[in-house]
N, C-alpha and C positions, 0 to 999 in steps of 0.2 A: 567484402563478402559478396560473392556473385550469387545471383538468384535465378532459379528457373522453376517451372511448374511444380510447386510443393516441395522442392529440395533446396536447401541452402548450403552452398559450399563454404566451409570454414577456412580461415587463414592457413591452417595446417594441412589443407587438402581433404580432410574428412568431410563427409556429407551428413547433414542433419535433416531429418524429415520434419515437416510442419513449420510453424511460425517461430522465428528465432527469439521473439519476445514472450514466448509462452510462459516462462518462469515468472516474469514480472506481471503478466496478465493474470496468471493464476493467483498470485499473492494479492495484488491490488484489486482483483475482481471479487474477492470474498466480501460479502455484506459486512458493513461497518468498518472495514479496515481503513478505508480512505478517511472516514471521520476520525478515527483514533489517531492516525498519523497527523492529520490536520491539527488536531488538538495539541499534539506533542511538538509541532514545529515551533510553538511559542516557548518551549522550555520544559523542564521536568514537571511532572504532575503526579499527584497522589491518585490512588485508585478511585476514590470517591469523586475527585475533581473530574477525572475522565468520564466516569459514569454520569455525572450531571451535565457534562459538556456535550455528550452524544445523546440527543433526544431519541427515546424509543428503544435503546439497547438494554438488554436485560443483564443482570449481574452475572449470570452463567455464561452468556455469550461474550461479554467483555473479558472474563477470565480466560476463556478458551482462545480468543483472538490474541490477547497479550502473550499467552504461552506460545502460540504459533509464531508471532513476531519475534519473540525471544529466541526460539529455535532457529529462525531464519537469520538471526544476527542483525535484525532491524531495530529492536528495542532492547534496552538493558533494564534490569530490575535491581534496585538498590534498597536493601533493608537496613534501617538504622536501629541500633541497640538502645531503644528508648522504651519507656512505659508511659502511655500505651505505644505499642509497636507502630512504627511509621515506615511505609514503603513508598518509594518514588519510582516512576517509570520515565525513561528518557530515550531519545534516539541515539543510536550509535552513528559513527561516520557513514556507515552503509545506509542507515535510515535517513540521515540528512541529505544524502545524494538523491533521494527520491523527491525532495522539495520542488525542484524545477519541473519534474514530470507531473506531480500532482497540481502544481500551480497552472501548468498548461492545460491539464484536464479540466480544471475549474474555469479557465478562460473559455475553452471550447464549450463546456456545459452552459456557460452564460450566453454564449452566442447561438448555439444550436440545440441545447438540451430540451427546451420547451417547444420546439417547432415540430410540426408533423413531417414525416419523411416524404420527400418528393419522389419522382420517378427514379427507379434504380439507374445508376450510372456505373458502367463497367470500365475499369481502367485497362489499358492494353499494355 
């Protein structure tokens, strides 16, 4: 992929405006999404397990985020025919592919997240 001022040339010759990672950034940049995915990297979880594992998230926001992640093909919802009803959420192969990205973001956060920003450095 060749890059020039604000335009990315795709392999098929088409040009795309803006950042080529915008879809991933939009998804992962939503509040609580990273926490939810981090929790699911350990395996399938019930709704209440996710709710308790993500401090500060509300019931409503968790429900909305899980639905968004389902629509994006990142999370799958499995309902068991039991009484009481049991629902588990797990990562799809697409969701599991995010593990190295989120782990790298965690590493970066550990190194730089708590530090004040220095002078701006512009890449050429």
